[in-house]
N, C-alpha and C positions, 0 to 999 in steps of 0.2 A: 365394681363401684369403688371410686376413690375415697379413701378415708383419710382424715386429717388428724394430725397430732400436734398439739400446740407445744412449742418449746419455750413459751414465756413462763419459765419456772421460777418460783419465788425462792430467793436465797437471802437470808437476813444480811443486812449490811454489817460489815465489820468496822467498828469505830475505835480508834485509839487516840485519845485526847492528850496532847502534850501539856506540860506545865506552862504557866504564864510567867512572863518576866516582869519584874517591877520597874519603876522609873517615874520620874516627875513629869508633869505635863502642865501646860499653861491654860488648861481649860477650866480651872476653878472647880466647878461642880461635876466635871466629867468623871466617869468611872475610871479607876486605875487598874482595871483588869480588862482582858480581851478574850472572847471565846467565840466559837462558831455554833450557831443555834440550830441550823437546818441540816438535813441529811440528803444525800442523793438517792434516787430510786435504785433499788438493787437489781432490777431486771429491765430488759428492753428487747426489741426485736429488730433484726436486720430489715431495712427498708421502711421502718416506722419511726417518725420523729420522736426523738428523746429530748426531754427538757429537765432541768434541775435548777433549783435556786438555793443559794447559800447566803446566810446572813451573819454579819459580825455584830456581836453584842458588846458594848463598851468601847473603850479606846477613843481616839481623837482623829477625825478626818484630816487629810485624805488617807485612804487605805491603799495598800498594795496587795493584790491577790496573786497567788501562784497555784495553778492547777495542772498537775502532771499525771500522765497515764490514762487519759480519757479514751474511751473506745474510738476506733477509727471512724472518722466522719463526724465526731462530736467535738466542738471547740468552745472555749470560754470567751466571755466578752471583754475581759481585762478591765473591769470596772474600777474606778477610784472611789466609789461610794461604799456604804456598808452592805450593799447587796451585790452579789456576783451571780450571773446566770450562765449556765452551760446549755448548749443547744446544738442539734444537728441530726442527721439521719445516719445511723450506724450502717456500715458497709460490710462488716465481717463478724461472724459468730466467734466470740472470744470471751474469756473472763479477764477483766481488767482490774488492777489494783490502782485506785486513784488517790493520789496524795494532794491534799488541799492545805495551803497555808495562807495566813493573812497577817499583815503587820500594819501598824498605824504610824502617825507622824511623831509620836512620842517614844517609839522604840518597843512598844509592846508587841507580842506575837502570839499566835495560836495555830495549831495544826490538827488535822484529822485525816484518817485513812478510810476509804470506802472500797468495797468490792462490788463491781457491777458486772452482771452476766448478760451478755448479748447473745441471743440465740436466733435461729431461724424458725419460722413456722413451716414445718415440713409436711408436704403431702405424701403420705405413705401409700405408694401405688402398689397394689398387690400384683404378683406375677400373673401374667395372662396364661390361662390353662393351655397346655399343649397336647392333651389327649392321652397321655400315658402315665398320669399321676399314680394310678393304682399299682404300678410296678414297684414303687417305693412305699414300704409299709412300716408300721410302728414296731415290728419285730427287728428292724435293721436300722438303728440310728447311725449317723455319720459324724465323725470328728473331722475338724479341718484346722489348718494352720496356714495363714498367709502373712507375708512380710512386704514392706515397701514404704510408701509415703502417704500421709494424710492430706487433707485439703489445705493445710497451711504450708505444705512442702516440708514436713518434718517426719523423721523415721517413726515407724509404727509396726507392731506385730499384733495380730489378732488370732486368738485360738478359741475354739468353741465346739459345740455339738448341737445338732438338731435332729429331732425325730419326726419323720414324715408320717402323716396319718392315713395315707392311701388315697386322699381326696383333695390334695392341694393345701390342706391346713397343717399346722405344726402342733404336735402333741407336747413336746418338751424342748427346751433349748437353754443353753447357757453360753455366755461369751465373756472372755477376758480381753481387755483392750489396753495395751501398754504403749504409750508413745511419748516422744520428747515434748510434745505440746500439751499433753493431757495428764502425764503421770499414768499410774495404773488405775483402771476402773473396771470393776466387775459389773458388766452391764446387766440390767434386768430386762429381759425380753418380754414384750407384751404379746402373748401367743395369739390372742384374738385378732390382732392386726398384722400378724406375720403370715407368710404363705410361701409355697414353692410350686414349681411347674416342672414337668418332665416330658420330653418328646420321644418319638420312636427312633430318632437319630441319636439318642442317649445324651443329648444336651439338655441342660436344665437351668432354672432360675431359682434363686432363694432370696427372699426379702425378710429381714428381721427388724421388727419395730422395737425400739428401745424405750422403756419407761423414762419419761423426761425427768421425773422427780429423782429417780435413782441416778441417772447420768449426771445431772447438774449438781446434786447434793454431794456426791462422792468427788466430783471434780473440784468443788469448793474446798473440801477437806485436803485435797492434794496441792492446792494453790501455793502454799508456802514452800513446797518441796520442788516446784518446777519454775525456776526463774527463766527469764529470757536468755537465749544463748545465740552464739554465732554459728550458723548452720554451715559447717565447713564442707559437708559432703554432697550437697545436692544442687541440681538444676543449674550448674555452671555459673553460680552467682554467690555473692556474699550478702546475706540477708538476716534480718532479725525475725525470729519466730515468736509471735505473741502466744501467751497461754490460751488454749482453746478448750471448748467443751467437746466431748465425743459426739459423733453424729447421732441423730435421733432415729435414723433408720439406715440400714446397710443392705445393699443389694449386691448379690454375687451372680456371676455366670459360672456354671460348672459343667463338666462332661465326665461321664463315668466309663470305667473300663474294667478289665480283668474279670469278666463275667464267667461264673461257673454255675454248676447246678444249684447252688444256694444263693445266687444273685450276684450283683456287682460287688467287687471287693475294694476297689480304689478308684481314684479319679484325680482330676486337675481342676483348680478353681482360681478365679480372679475376681477382684472387686469390680463392680460394674455400675457404680454410682455416676450420676451426671456431674458436670463441672461444678465445683463448689462456688459459693458466693464470692469468696476471696479471689477467684480466678485460677486456682490450681485444681487439678483433678486428683481424686483418690486413686492411687496406683498401688495395688497390692496383688500378689500372686503366690500360689503355693499348691498344697496337696490336700487330699481328703481320703478318708478310709472308713469302711464300714466298721462299726463297733460291735463287740460281744457283750451284751448287758450282764450276762452271768459272770463276767470278769470284773464287774464294778465293785470289787472288794479287795482289801489289802491282802487277804489270804491267796488271791489268784496270782500275785506277783511272783516273779522268778527270783532266784538267789543271786544272779549275776547279770549285769547290764553293761553294754557299751552305749555311748551317747555322743552326739555331735550337736553343738549349738553355736550360733554366730550372731553378730549384730554390731552394735556401736558402743564404745565406752562413753563415760559422761561428757567427754570433750568432743564427741562425735568423730572419733577415730575408729576405723574398722577393727573388729576383734573376732577371733574364732577360738573355740575350745573343743577338744575331743578327748575322750577318756573312757574310763570304766570304773565301776564301783560294785561293792558287795551289798546285798540287801538281806537283812535278817528281821523280818516282821516289822519293817519300816525304819529300822536303824541302818543307816548307810555308813560303810567303813571301807577301808582298803582302797580308797580312791587313788587312781593314777591318771594323769592327764597331761596334755600338751596344749600350750596357749600361745597365741600370736596376737599382739596388740600393737597397731601402728603408732600408738601414742607412747610406747615405751622404747627404751634403748638398752639392749637390743630388743627388737620386736618379738622374736621367737623365744620361747622360754626354755626349751628342752624339757626333759621329763620332770614332772611334779608328782611327789608322793605324799601320802598322808591325808587324802581327802576324806571328809566325813559329812554327814547330813542326816536328814529325817524325811520320811514320807509319812504324813499324818494319816491316822487310821480312818478319819471320816472321808468317805468318797460318796458323792451323790449317786443314788441308785437309779436316777433317770437319765443323767447326762454323762456319768463317768468322770465328773470333775473332782479333783482333789488338790491338795496343797502340800508343799514341802520346802525344804531349804538345803543348800549344799555349800560347803566351804572347802577351798583348795589352797594350801599354803603356797605362796609365791617366793618365800625366802625371807629370813629375818622375822619381823613381826607383821608382814604383809600377807593378806589373804584375798583371794578371789572368792567372794561370798555373795550369794543372792538367794532370795526367796522366789518361789515359782508356783504357778498353777500348772496342773497337768490334766490331760484328757485321755482316759484309758481307751485304747483300741481293742486290745485283748491283754491277757496276762504277760505277753511277751513284747508289747509295743505300746508306747504312749507319746503324745506330743507335749512339749514343754514351752512355757512362756514366762519370763521373769516378771515379778510383780513389785519390784522396788521402783521408786521414781528414778528414771534414767539420768536425770540431771543433778541429782544430789551427789555432788562430787566427793564429799567427805565419807559417805557410807553407802555408795552404790557402785555396782560393777557395770552399770549402763543398761542397755537393752539387749537381752539375749533370748533366743528362741530356737527350737530344734526338736530333736527326736531321740528317744532311747529305745534300744532293742535288746532283747535277751541275748546273752552270750554264754560261752562255755566257762566252766569253773577254772579251767586251765588250758593252755595251748602248748603244743610241741614246736620245736624249731622249724620243722618242715610243713607248716600248716597250709601254705599256699602251694597249689599244684594244678595249674591249668592256665586258661586265658581269661584276662580280666579287663574291665572297663572302668575308667574314672570319669567323673563329671563334677565340675565345681566352678566357682566364681570368686573373684577378689576385687579389690579397689586400688586403682593406681592414683595415689594422692599427689596432688600438685600444690605445694605450699605457696606458689607465686600468684595463682589466681583464686585462692581460697576455695578450691574445689578439687575435682578429679574426675575420673571416668572409670567405666567398667572394664574388668578383665574377665574373660570367659575362656574355659579350657575343657577339652575332653581328651581322653587318651585310651590306648589299649597296650597291654603288655602281657608277656608270658613269664610265668614263674614255675620253678620246679621244686619238688619236695626236698631237693638237696640244698636249698637256699640260694638258688641262682635266679637272676633276672636275665632272661635269654634275649629279649628284644621287644620292640614296640615303637609307638609314636605318641607324641603329645601334640595336639592341635590347639594352638594358642592365639587368641586375638587380644592384644594389649593396646587398647585405645586406638584401634584401627590398623595396627601393625599385625597382620596375620602371617603365621608361619607354621611349619611342621617340623618339630624337633625329634630326630631319631633317638630312641633309647638304645644305647649300646649295652653290651654285657655288663652285668654288675651283680650285686648280692642284695638279699634282704635278711633281716634278723627279727624273729618273732620271740618275744619274751613270754613267760608264763601267763602274764596278764592279758595277752593278746596285742600288746603294743608292738607294732611292726614298723621298722625303719627300712627305707629303700635307698640304697646307694648305687646309682647307675647314671652314667652320663646322659643328660637330656631329660631325666625324670623330674627334676625340680626338687627332689628329696622330700616328698610328703611323709608325714608320720600318720600311720593308720592304726585304728583300733578295731579289731576283728569282731564281728557279730557271730551268733550261733548259726547252725545249719537251718536252711529253709526259712530264712527271715522274710518278713513282709517286704514287698517291692523288690525282691531279689537282691537286697543290700547285703554285701559281705563285709563292709567296713565303713566307718566314718573317718575322714582324714582332715588334717589341718596342715597347711603349707608352712614351710620354713622360709618363705620368700618375703619380700617387702610388701606384697599385696594382701597379706592376711587371707590367702586363699583357703577355702574350705569346701567340702562336698562329701561325696560318698563313692564307694567302690562297688562294682557289680560283677557277678559272674557272667562271662560271655559264653564260654564252652569249656568242657573238660578235654575234648579232643582238638586236634588241629582244625582251625576254622576253615570252612569252605563255603563262604556265603556267596550269594548272587542276588539279583533282583527278584528271583522267584520266592525268596524268603519274606519279601514284603508283598503279600498278596491278601491283605485284609484291611480292616479299619482300625485306626489308633486314636485314642483320646490324647490330647496334647494341650500344653500351655507353655507360655514363657515362665521362667522362674523369677525370683526376686530381682528387681531392677535397682541396683545398689546406688546409682546416682540420681534416680528419680526422673530421668529425662526421656525415657523410651516409650512409656505406656506399657500395655500388656495385651496379650491375646490368648484365647483358648479356642478349641474347636475339635472337629473330627476330620482326619485325613484318611482317605481311602485309596490304597495303592493297588495297582493292577497286576503286580508281579512281573511286569516287563520294563516299563520306563515312565509311566504316567501316573498321576494321582489327581484326585478331585478333593476339594476341601470346602467345608462350611465353617466360618470363623466368626467369633464374637471379638470385636476389636475395640479396646479402650484406649483411644488416642495413640495407637501404634502405627497405623498407616497414614498418619498426618491429618486425621479427621478432627483431632482436638477434643473429641467427646466419644462416649460409648456408641458403637454402631453394631447392632446385632445382625447375625445371619448373612454375612458376606460370603459369596461363593466364588471360587476360583479353581483353576486347574494349573498343572505344571508338570515338570519332569524330574526324574531322580535317577541316580546310578548307585550301584552297590558293588564294591570290590570284594575279592576273596577274603580279606581280613576283616570285613564288616564295615569298612570305611566307604564314604561316598559323598555325593552332592545332591542337595535338594534345591531346585531353582523355582522361583516364582515367575509368573508371566510378566512381560514388560508392562509397566504402568502401575504395578504394585511396589511402591518404594517405601523403604524404612530409613529414616534419617536422610532422605533425599537420594538414596542409592538403591537401585533395583535389588530386591531381597534375594539373597543366596546363602545357603547354610551348608557348612561341613557337617557330616553326620557319622556316627558310629552306631552299630546295631548288634544285638544278639538274637534277633528274630522276633522277640516279644517286646522289646523296648528299643527306643531310638533316642539318642542324645545328640543334640545339634547346637552349633554356635554360629553366629554371623561370621562370614569370611570376607565381607566387603565393607561393612559399615565401620565408622570410627568409634561407635559406642555400643559394643556387642552385648548380647544377652545369651543365657543358656536356655535351651528349650528341651522339654522332657515329654516323650511320647510313651504311652502304655497301650498294649494291644487291647481291643475292646472285648474280645471273647477269647478266653484261654483255650489253646488247642487241647484236644483229648489226649 
């Protein structure tokens, strides 16, 4: 049954009355003061007529009214009388700061400011049962982190947790929503109106209904911190983004993998909302992981962590940060990090030392949500500092999202989100010894058209315990220019902190921060590039012995999704790919505006071919007719047998795709 949630949320109007100016007038008995006596309604709904009347008290006719900042679709009448009317049908959900001023013929003036919240009346459509809901139970909550763009075309990161009840209902949930158009909002989830579904193919649906009062009220408190901005980074255009309210429901498509005897361990997830009223689609994508509730305490945290976060600075330049810190009962110290911000000159920082911070002791026992802060000196009196929320996966793993207003240029580091993994207390110089994979993305900024496009890369290389880089390849698509760069012999240096620099022709010179052994998702490092793209990503173990891969290594099903779309132009997909171990695969895909449909399209089926070379490289081809960005889809891939990393090798706006095996081999 469809349930409805009204977004017509009352927010008190904010009024600031300016002083009145004096002056003579020829009206004899006319008042020598001027004021505005009426107020505008503080709320309205998209598609519903909004009207408001303003009255001038005092002064001498004729009057001149000026009304600036009305919601889209609402206009003033430009009256010359003492009464001014605004009217129209709002077209976009947003919070508007409306400035009203009136002056008379004698030179008197008055002004007021109002806040008007226009929301949608959203039908919260529960997930349709898929028959396998009982597989997901309350003993195994999931944390998730997605990044991308909201319905206004502005950058956003969403981190959260949900606990399935085994029957399609949600037992507990928490969500942090940080975006350039909203600021940070800790969303209040209405459990009774939220739901999930899960099928035998390991694909699922998650709908979280947000309490309208919580969303709108917190957004109003953030309004002063989130001015309009020029959106440099998205959708191939130069546009203004108005302050918006967070959505009143969020629907995700997800697919789970890494199934062991204790259940699914991880998965991929994309936002799967319909096209927004304003004409843009919510495009976010990322990862999810089962949580260990017993670890929802500060005492479960490890003493050393490596981390990687990325996002956008307050002026919407791409940024990336990777590093390590020491934890002592919530006190963070010994921070070492590398930073790349396209808005700085030079963009890459080199090593930064002296980072400090705090992990607060209060961690929610139902969702694993906690809060903290971190500060890294950039030199002089400048610091990269941000507050954050985190969601505990286990004592060795948690997701992070910043909670400062991204657009507060004076005191914000922008929008940052990512992951922290436990690492060793110290490392030796020869800590790498085997064959490794890299997967990451960056942004090729174009200052001439106020935009830019995606850069996606994957790579493989061999390192020895003697500090040598023996060889490998980097597969790079820079805005449609695809190539394979051979990594020739070079060296790497690992410091005690785990900071590892790679010096080898063709490698791009990433700086890596090593994680501990047996890390979740097989991640062995977080890296930040020293290039102009602010590239960031993770390193993975491929094999300790010489690789000898072939198509037979891909003989099972994989959960997959696209990763963050940095320019917001591509859409997102997730699904299940089943490989036959020879040359063919079949897939069922949930497509959010990826294959040119312009809206979420669930359950598309397709078949195609693949190849795998000895070093784990290969090609995955889609059948003719499935085009992405107008070009038949084809991906370059690298695999270690249980994971596949892929990038577009033909399109002009590439993405990174991540596959995880659905059932771990014995």
